[in-house]
VEXPAMAR-690021 format. One line per 8 residues: number of its first residue (from 1); their letters; for each residue x, y, z of N, C-alpha, C, O. Coordinates in steps of 0.2 Angstrom, whole numbers, plus 5000, padded with zeros to 4 digits. Example, Ala and Ser with C-alpha at 12.3 -4.5 7.8 and 13.67 -1.06 7.14 Angstrom:
1 = as = 5066 4972 5039 5062 4978 5039 5066 4984 5039 5071 4983 5042 ~ 5064 4989 5035 5068 4995 5036 5064 5000 5039 5067 5006 5040 .
//
This chain:
1 = mlavtaaa = 4768 4889 5105 4770 4882 5103 4763 4878 5101 4759 4879 5105 ~ 4763 4875 5096 4757 4871 5094 4758 4864 5095 4764 4861 5096 ~ 4753 4860 5097 4753 4853 5098 4755 4849 5092 4755 4852 5087 ~ 4756 4843 5093 4759 4839 5088 4754 4836 5083 4755 4832 5078 ~ 4748 4839 5083 4743 4837 5079 4744 4839 5071 4742 4836 5067 ~ 4749 4844 5071 4751 4846 5064 4754 4840 5060 4755 4840 5054 ~ 4757 4836 5064 4761 4830 5061 4757 4824 5061 4760 4818 5059 ~ 4751 4824 5062 4747 4818 5062 4745 4816 5055 4745 4820 5050 .
9 = gpsgvgra = 4744 4809 5055 4743 4806 5048 4735 4807 5047 4732 4810 5051 ~ 4733 4804 5041 4726 4805 5039 4721 4803 5044 4716 4806 5045 ~ 4723 4798 5048 4718 4796 5053 4719 4799 5060 4715 4798 5065 ~ 4724 4804 5060 4724 4808 5066 4730 4805 5071 4731 4808 5076 ~ 4733 4800 5069 4738 4797 5073 4744 4800 5072 4747 4801 5066 ~ 4748 4802 5077 4754 4806 5077 4760 4801 5075 4759 4795 5074 ~ 4765 4804 5073 4771 4801 5071 4777 4805 5073 4777 4810 5075 ~ 4783 4801 5074 4789 4804 5076 4792 4809 5070 4793 4807 5065 .
17 = aelrytga = 4793 4815 5072 4795 4820 5067 4803 4819 5067 4807 4817 5071 ~ 4805 4821 5061 4813 4821 5059 4815 4828 5060 4821 4828 5061 ~ 4811 4833 5061 4813 4839 5062 4807 4843 5064 4802 4842 5062 ~ 4808 4848 5069 4802 4852 5072 4805 4858 5075 4809 4858 5080 ~ 4803 4864 5073 4804 4870 5076 4798 4873 5079 4793 4874 5075 ~ 4798 4874 5085 4792 4877 5089 4793 4884 5092 4790 4885 5097 ~ 4798 4887 5089 4799 4894 5092 4805 4895 5097 4806 4901 5098 ~ 4808 4890 5099 4813 4890 5104 4819 4892 5100 4821 4889 5094 .
25 = mispvvva = 4824 4897 5102 4830 4898 5099 4836 4898 5104 4835 4900 5110 ~ 4841 4895 5101 4847 4894 5105 4851 4900 5106 4854 4902 5111 ~ 4851 4904 5100 4854 4911 5100 4850 4915 5095 4845 4912 5092 ~ 4851 4921 5094 4847 4925 5089 4848 4923 5082 4844 4925 5078 ~ 4853 4918 5081 4854 4916 5074 4854 4908 5074 4856 4906 5069 ~ 4851 4905 5079 4850 4898 5079 4844 4896 5081 4842 4897 5087 ~ 4840 4892 5077 4833 4890 5079 4834 4883 5082 4837 4879 5079 ~ 4831 4881 5088 4831 4874 5091 4827 4869 5087 4821 4871 5087 .
33 = dstrharh = 4829 4863 5086 4825 4858 5084 4823 4854 5090 4828 4852 5094 ~ 4817 4853 5091 4814 4850 5097 4814 4842 5097 4813 4839 5102 ~ 4817 4839 5091 4817 4832 5091 4824 4829 5093 4828 4833 5094 ~ 4824 4823 5094 4830 4820 5096 4836 4820 5091 4842 4819 5092 ~ 4834 4822 5085 4839 4823 5079 4844 4829 5080 4849 4829 5077 ~ 4841 4834 5084 4845 4840 5085 4847 4844 5078 4853 4846 5077 ~ 4842 4844 5073 4844 4847 5067 4842 4855 5068 4837 4857 5065 ~ 4846 4858 5072 4845 4865 5073 4846 4869 5066 4849 4867 5062 .
41 = gdvlsagg = 4843 4875 5066 4843 4879 5060 4846 4885 5061 4846 4889 5066 ~ 4851 4887 5056 4854 4893 5056 4850 4898 5052 4847 4897 5047 ~ 4850 4904 5055 4846 4910 5052 4851 4914 5048 4856 4916 5050 ~ 4849 4915 5042 4852 4919 5037 4848 4925 5036 4842 4925 5035 ~ 4851 4931 5035 4847 4937 5035 4851 4942 5030 4857 4941 5029 ~ 4847 4947 5027 4850 4952 5023 4845 4958 5024 4839 4957 5026 ~ 4847 4964 5021 4843 4970 5021 4840 4972 5028 4835 4975 5028 ~ 4844 4970 5033 4841 4972 5040 4836 4968 5042 4833 4970 5048 .
49 = grllapgg = 4835 4962 5039 4829 4958 5042 4832 4954 5048 4838 4953 5049 ~ 4827 4952 5052 4828 4948 5058 4823 4943 5059 4817 4944 5057 ~ 4825 4937 5062 4820 4932 5064 4819 4933 5071 4824 4932 5075 ~ 4813 4934 5074 4812 4935 5081 4808 4928 5083 4805 4925 5079 ~ 4808 4927 5090 4804 4922 5093 4801 4925 5099 4803 4924 5105 ~ 4795 4929 5098 4792 4932 5104 4790 4927 5109 4785 4922 5108 ~ 4793 4927 5115 4791 4923 5121 4793 4916 5119 4791 4911 5123 ~ 4797 4914 5114 4799 4907 5113 4793 4903 5110 4793 4897 5110 .
57 = aflrfpag = 4787 4907 5108 4781 4903 5106 4780 4902 5099 4777 4897 5097 ~ 4784 4906 5095 4783 4905 5087 4789 4909 5084 4792 4913 5088 ~ 4790 4908 5078 4795 4912 5074 4792 4917 5070 4787 4916 5066 ~ 4794 4923 5071 4792 4929 5067 4797 4932 5062 4802 4933 5063 ~ 4794 4931 5056 4798 4933 5050 4797 4941 5048 4792 4943 5050 ~ 4801 4944 5044 4800 4951 5043 4793 4952 5040 4791 4948 5036 ~ 4790 4958 5042 4784 4959 5040 4783 4964 5034 4788 4968 5033 ~ 4778 4963 5030 4776 4967 5025 4780 4966 5018 4786 4965 5018 .
65 = pchappcp = 4776 4965 5013 4779 4964 5006 4784 4970 5004 4784 4975 5006 ~ 4789 4968 5000 4794 4972 4998 4796 4971 4991 4798 4965 4989 ~ 4795 4976 4986 4796 4975 4979 4802 4979 4976 4803 4980 4970 ~ 4806 4982 4981 4812 4986 4979 4817 4985 4984 4816 4987 4990 ~ 4823 4982 4982 4828 4981 4987 4831 4988 4989 4831 4993 4985 ~ 4834 4988 4995 4835 4983 5000 4829 4981 5003 4825 4985 5005 ~ 4828 4974 5004 4822 4972 5008 4824 4968 5014 4829 4964 5014 ~ 4820 4968 5019 4822 4964 5025 4821 4957 5024 4815 4955 5022 .
73 = qaivvpra = 4826 4953 5025 4825 4946 5023 4828 4942 5029 4833 4944 5032 ~ 4825 4936 5030 4827 4931 5035 4824 4924 5033 4818 4924 5032 ~ 4828 4919 5033 4826 4912 5032 4830 4908 5037 4835 4910 5040 ~ 4828 4902 5037 4831 4897 5042 4833 4891 5037 4829 4888 5033 ~ 4839 4889 5038 4842 4883 5035 4844 4878 5040 4849 4879 5044 ~ 4841 4872 5040 4842 4867 5044 4849 4864 5043 4852 4863 5038 ~ 4852 4862 5049 4859 4859 5049 4859 4852 5048 4854 4849 5050 ~ 4863 4849 5043 4864 4842 5042 4857 4839 5042 4856 4834 5046 .
81 = pgrlggpg = 4853 4841 5037 4846 4838 5037 4846 4831 5034 4841 4828 5035 ~ 4851 4828 5031 4851 4822 5028 4847 4822 5022 4846 4828 5019 ~ 4844 4817 5020 4840 4817 5014 4833 4817 5016 4830 4811 5016 ~ 4829 4822 5017 4823 4822 5019 4818 4821 5013 4817 4826 5009 ~ 4816 4815 5012 4812 4814 5006 4813 4806 5005 4814 4802 5009 ~ 4812 4804 4998 4813 4797 4996 4807 4795 4993 4803 4798 4990 ~ 4807 4788 4992 4802 4785 4988 4795 4784 4992 4790 4783 4989 ~ 4795 4784 4998 4789 4782 5002 4785 4788 5005 4787 4794 5003 .
89 = pfafgaav = 4780 4787 5009 4776 4793 5011 4780 4797 5016 4784 4795 5020 ~ 4779 4804 5016 4781 4808 5021 4777 4814 5021 4773 4816 5016 ~ 4778 4818 5026 4773 4824 5027 4778 4830 5029 4783 4829 5033 ~ 4775 4836 5028 4779 4842 5030 4773 4848 5031 4768 4847 5028 ~ 4775 4852 5035 4770 4858 5036 4772 4863 5042 4778 4863 5044 ~ 4767 4867 5044 4768 4872 5049 4762 4875 5050 4757 4875 5047 ~ 4762 4878 5056 4756 4883 5058 4758 4890 5055 4764 4892 5056 ~ 4754 4893 5052 4755 4899 5048 4750 4905 5050 4744 4904 5051 .
97 = rltaepsr = 4753 4911 5051 4749 4916 5053 4752 4922 5049 4757 4924 5050 ~ 4748 4925 5044 4750 4931 5040 4749 4937 5044 4744 4938 5048 ~ 4754 4942 5044 4753 4948 5048 4752 4954 5044 4751 4959 5047 ~ 4752 4953 5037 4750 4958 5033 4747 4955 5026 4748 4950 5025 ~ 4743 4959 5023 4740 4957 5017 4746 4955 5012 4750 4959 5010 ~ 4746 4949 5009 4751 4947 5005 4751 4950 4998 4746 4951 4995 ~ 4757 4950 4995 4757 4953 4988 4755 4947 4984 4757 4941 4985 ~ 4752 4949 4978 4750 4945 4973 4755 4944 4967 4755 4941 4963 .
105 = aagmnvwq = 4761 4949 4968 4766 4949 4963 4772 4945 4965 4777 4944 4961 ~ 4772 4942 4971 4778 4938 4973 4776 4932 4977 4770 4932 4980 ~ 4780 4927 4977 4779 4921 4981 4781 4922 4988 4784 4927 4990 ~ 4778 4917 4992 4780 4917 4999 4780 4910 5001 4776 4906 5001 ~ 4787 4908 5002 4788 4901 5004 4788 4900 5012 4790 4904 5016 ~ 4785 4894 5014 4785 4891 5020 4791 4886 5021 4796 4887 5025 ~ 4791 4881 5016 4796 4876 5016 4798 4875 5009 4794 4876 5004 ~ 4804 4874 5007 4806 4873 5001 4813 4868 5001 4818 4870 5005 .
113 = yglagpgh = 4812 4863 4998 4818 4858 4997 4819 4856 4990 4815 4853 4987 ~ 4824 4859 4987 4825 4857 4980 4823 4863 4975 4819 4867 4977 ~ 4825 4863 4969 4823 4868 4964 4818 4866 4960 4816 4860 4959 ~ 4814 4871 4957 4809 4869 4952 4813 4869 4945 4818 4872 4943 ~ 4810 4865 4940 4812 4864 4934 4814 4857 4932 4815 4853 4936 ~ 4814 4855 4925 4816 4848 4923 4823 4846 4926 4828 4849 4926 ~ 4822 4840 4929 4828 4837 4931 4829 4838 4939 4834 4835 4942 ~ 4825 4842 4942 4826 4844 4949 4820 4841 4953 4814 4843 4952 .
121 = aqwklqvd = 4822 4837 4958 4817 4835 4963 4816 4840 4968 4820 4844 4969 ~ 4809 4841 4970 4808 4846 4975 4801 4844 4979 4797 4841 4976 ~ 4801 4846 4985 4795 4847 4989 4794 4854 4992 4799 4856 4994 ~ 4788 4856 4992 4787 4863 4994 4781 4865 4997 4776 4862 4994 ~ 4780 4869 5002 4774 4872 5004 4775 4880 5003 4779 4883 5006 ~ 4770 4883 5000 4770 4890 4999 4763 4893 5000 4758 4890 5000 ~ 4763 4900 5001 4757 4903 5002 4757 4909 4998 4755 4915 5000 ~ 4758 4908 4992 4759 4914 4987 4752 4918 4987 4747 4914 4986 .
129 = ggvptcrw = 4752 4924 4988 4746 4928 4987 4741 4926 4993 4735 4927 4992 ~ 4743 4922 4998 4739 4920 5003 4735 4913 5002 4731 4911 5006 ~ 4737 4910 4996 4734 4904 4994 4739 4898 4996 4744 4898 4993 ~ 4737 4894 5000 4742 4888 5002 4742 4883 4996 4737 4881 4994 ~ 4748 4881 4994 4749 4875 4989 4755 4871 4991 4759 4873 4994 ~ 4754 4865 4989 4759 4860 4991 4762 4857 4984 4758 4856 4979 ~ 4768 4857 4983 4771 4855 4977 4776 4849 4978 4780 4849 4982 ~ 4776 4844 4974 4781 4839 4974 4783 4837 4967 4780 4838 4962 .
137 = sdgagvvl = 4790 4836 4966 4792 4834 4959 4798 4829 4960 4802 4829 4965 ~ 4798 4824 4956 4804 4819 4956 4809 4821 4951 4814 4817 4949 ~ 4808 4827 4948 4813 4829 4942 4810 4828 4935 4813 4830 4930 ~ 4805 4823 4935 4802 4822 4928 4794 4824 4928 4792 4828 4924 ~ 4791 4822 4933 4784 4824 4934 4783 4829 4940 4787 4830 4944 ~ 4777 4832 4940 4775 4837 4945 4768 4836 4948 4764 4834 4944 ~ 4767 4836 4954 4760 4836 4957 4760 4843 4961 4764 4844 4965 ~ 4754 4846 4960 4753 4853 4964 4746 4852 4967 4741 4850 4963 .
145 = vrpgtlrl = 4745 4853 4973 4739 4853 4977 4737 4859 4980 4741 4862 4983 ~ 4731 4862 4978 4728 4868 4981 4721 4867 4984 4718 4863 4981 ~ 4719 4871 4989 4713 4870 4992 4707 4874 4989 4704 4878 4993 ~ 4706 4873 4983 4700 4877 4980 4702 4884 4980 4707 4886 4977 ~ 4697 4888 4982 4698 4895 4982 4700 4898 4988 4700 4905 4989 ~ 4702 4894 4993 4704 4897 5000 4710 4902 4999 4715 4900 4996 ~ 4709 4908 5003 4714 4912 5004 4715 4913 5012 4710 4914 5015 ~ 4721 4913 5014 4722 4914 5022 4720 4921 5024 4722 4926 5020 .
153 = rvgrwyvl = 4717 4921 5029 4715 4928 5032 4721 4931 5036 4724 4927 5040 ~ 4722 4937 5036 4728 4940 5040 4726 4940 5047 4720 4941 5049 ~ 4730 4938 5051 4729 4938 5059 4727 4931 5061 4726 4930 5067 ~ 4725 4926 5057 4722 4920 5059 4727 4914 5058 4731 4914 5053 ~ 4728 4910 5064 4732 4904 5063 4729 4899 5059 4723 4897 5061 ~ 4733 4896 5055 4731 4890 5051 4736 4884 5052 4742 4886 5053 ~ 4734 4878 5052 4739 4873 5052 4739 4870 5045 4733 4868 5042 ~ 4744 4870 5041 4745 4868 5034 4749 4861 5034 4754 4861 5037 .
161 = rcarvspv = 4746 4856 5031 4750 4850 5031 4750 4847 5024 4745 4846 5021 ~ 4756 4846 5021 4757 4843 5014 4759 4835 5016 4764 4834 5020 ~ 4756 4831 5012 4758 4824 5013 4758 4820 5007 4753 4820 5003 ~ 4763 4816 5006 4763 4810 5001 4760 4804 5004 4764 4801 5008 ~ 4754 4803 5003 4750 4798 5007 4752 4791 5005 4753 4786 5009 ~ 4753 4790 4998 4755 4784 4995 4760 4786 4989 4761 4792 4988 ~ 4763 4781 4986 4767 4783 4980 4763 4787 4975 4766 4790 4971 ~ 4756 4787 4974 4753 4790 4969 4748 4795 4972 4744 4799 4968 .
169 = lfelrvld = 4747 4796 4978 4742 4800 4981 4745 4806 4986 4749 4804 4990 ~ 4743 4812 4984 4746 4818 4987 4740 4822 4990 4735 4822 4988 ~ 4742 4825 4996 4736 4828 5000 4738 4835 5003 4744 4836 5005 ~ 4734 4839 5004 4735 4846 5007 4729 4846 5012 4723 4846 5010 ~ 4730 4847 5018 4725 4849 5024 4726 4856 5027 4732 4858 5028 ~ 4721 4859 5028 4721 4866 5031 4716 4865 5037 4710 4864 5036 ~ 4719 4866 5043 4716 4865 5049 4715 4872 5053 4720 4876 5052 ~ 4710 4873 5057 4710 4878 5062 4715 4877 5068 4715 4871 5071 .
177 = rgtgapvv = 4719 4881 5069 4724 4880 5075 4721 4879 5081 4724 4874 5085 ~ 4716 4882 5083 4713 4882 5090 4709 4876 5091 4710 4873 5096 ~ 4706 4873 5086 4701 4868 5087 4703 4861 5083 4701 4856 5085 ~ 4708 4862 5078 4710 4856 5075 4705 4854 5069 4706 4849 5066 ~ 4700 4858 5069 4695 4856 5064 4697 4858 5057 4700 4863 5056 ~ 4695 4855 5052 4696 4857 5045 4693 4864 5043 4687 4865 5045 ~ 4697 4868 5040 4694 4874 5037 4691 4873 5031 4686 4876 5029 ~ 4694 4869 5027 4691 4866 5020 4692 4859 5020 4696 4856 5024 .
185 = apayevgk = 4688 4856 5016 4689 4848 5015 4696 4847 5012 4699 4851 5008 ~ 4699 4842 5014 4706 4840 5012 4706 4840 5004 4701 4838 5001 ~ 4712 4842 5001 4713 4842 4994 4717 4837 4992 4722 4836 4995 ~ 4716 4833 4987 4720 4828 4984 4722 4828 4977 4718 4831 4973 ~ 4727 4826 4975 4729 4825 4968 4733 4818 4967 4736 4816 4972 ~ 4732 4815 4961 4735 4809 4960 4741 4810 4955 4740 4814 4950 ~ 4747 4807 4956 4752 4808 4951 4757 4802 4952 4758 4800 4958 ~ 4760 4800 4947 4764 4794 4947 4772 4797 4947 4775 4797 4942 .
193 = lgaiqpqg = 4774 4798 4953 4780 4801 4954 4785 4796 4957 4783 4791 4961 ~ 4791 4796 4955 4796 4791 4958 4799 4794 4965 4795 4798 4968 ~ 4805 4792 4967 4808 4795 4973 4809 4802 4972 4811 4805 4967 ~ 4807 4806 4978 4808 4813 4978 4814 4814 4983 4813 4814 4989 ~ 4820 4815 4980 4826 4816 4983 4829 4822 4981 4834 4822 4977 ~ 4827 4828 4984 4830 4835 4982 4838 4835 4984 4840 4831 4988 ~ 4841 4839 4980 4848 4841 4981 4849 4848 4985 4844 4852 4985 ~ 4854 4849 4988 4856 4855 4991 4853 4855 4998 4853 4850 5002 .
201 = mptiggkr = 4851 4861 5001 4848 4862 5008 4841 4864 5008 4840 4869 5004 ~ 4837 4862 5012 4830 4864 5013 4831 4871 5016 4835 4873 5020 ~ 4826 4875 5015 4825 4882 5018 4818 4883 5020 4813 4880 5017 ~ 4817 4887 5025 4811 4889 5028 4810 4896 5028 4815 4900 5031 ~ 4805 4899 5026 4803 4906 5026 4806 4910 5020 4805 4916 5020 ~ 4808 4906 5015 4810 4910 5009 4815 4905 5005 4817 4900 5007 ~ 4816 4907 4999 4821 4904 4994 4828 4905 4996 4832 4900 4995 ~ 4830 4911 4997 4837 4913 4998 4836 4920 5001 4831 4923 5002 .
209 = vdsgqddr = 4842 4923 5004 4843 4930 5005 4848 4933 5001 4853 4930 4999 ~ 4847 4939 4998 4851 4942 4994 4849 4950 4994 4844 4952 4992 ~ 4854 4954 4996 4852 4961 4997 4851 4965 4991 4848 4970 4991 ~ 4852 4962 4985 4851 4965 4979 4844 4963 4976 4843 4965 4970 ~ 4841 4958 4979 4834 4956 4976 4828 4957 4981 4829 4959 4987 ~ 4822 4957 4978 4816 4958 4982 4812 4952 4982 4815 4947 4981 ~ 4806 4953 4985 4802 4947 4986 4801 4943 4980 4799 4937 4980 ~ 4801 4946 4974 4799 4942 4968 4805 4937 4966 4803 4932 4963 .
217 = qtdqfhgd = 4811 4938 4969 4816 4934 4968 4817 4929 4974 4820 4923 4973 ~ 4816 4931 4980 4818 4928 4986 4812 4924 4989 4813 4919 4993 ~ 4806 4925 4987 4800 4922 4990 4800 4922 4997 4798 4917 5001 ~ 4801 4928 5000 4802 4929 5007 4795 4928 5010 4790 4931 5008 ~ 4795 4924 5016 4788 4924 5019 4788 4930 5024 4793 4932 5027 ~ 4782 4932 5025 4780 4938 5029 4775 4936 5034 4769 4934 5032 ~ 4777 4935 5041 4772 4933 5046 4775 4928 5051 4781 4929 5052 ~ 4771 4924 5054 4773 4920 5059 4772 4913 5057 4768 4911 5054 .
225 = lddvyfay = 4777 4909 5060 4777 4901 5059 4778 4898 5065 4782 4900 5070 ~ 4775 4892 5066 4775 4888 5072 4775 4881 5070 4772 4879 5065 ~ 4778 4877 5074 4778 4869 5073 4779 4868 5066 4776 4864 5063 ~ 4785 4870 5064 4787 4869 5057 4791 4862 5057 4795 4861 5061 ~ 4788 4857 5053 4791 4850 5054 4791 4847 5047 4788 4848 5042 ~ 4795 4841 5047 4795 4836 5042 4795 4829 5046 4798 4828 5051 ~ 4791 4825 5043 4790 4818 5046 4789 4813 5041 4786 4814 5036 ~ 4792 4807 5042 4790 4801 5038 4784 4798 5041 4783 4798 5047 .
233 = k = 4780 4795 5037 4774 4791 5039 4776 4785 5043 4771 4781 5045 .
//
């Protein structure tokens, strides 16, 4: 379990999370939300994939890229999440550890709420090819933030934090899990987006599960996640 520094604001001051998964599981198919909101997450799987929680300390998703189905798949879908987003500042993120060299041919989602494309609002954290990026869209415009040339090293824990700091300022922070120190300087982008109110259900660890699809369609995450959260500023 990781400390709440992952949900800290730009000044390092913490905030109350609306959802937080820290590795505890109520059952093999239900992830516990540690906040007062009790937005527990249902585990969906296909292709023989499983979500594990070693020692209740973090969430372990199926390991190893897969480019030909059937592929081991597992994602988490929060229950009754409400409308996580809106016109004001908010942040989301997770502690991330890759357990195998990531494929450059497929995406890897940590968080996704909403679809990509015109007319679709979305916020998203992904580590495609080992490169963390944050994406926001109000359905008309898009802001994408990436940390220069950084690629995550296999076996190392990182804390990734995406934040809409103001109506026009967006941020990505990459921290060392053990020390809390920045791995690279914070990355910023400016964009005039309206309210970000995605439709449907958020997902953690992938876009979907489908036994007939591989990583290129599902964006399955491979590795470990801890302290997965969404919070309003």
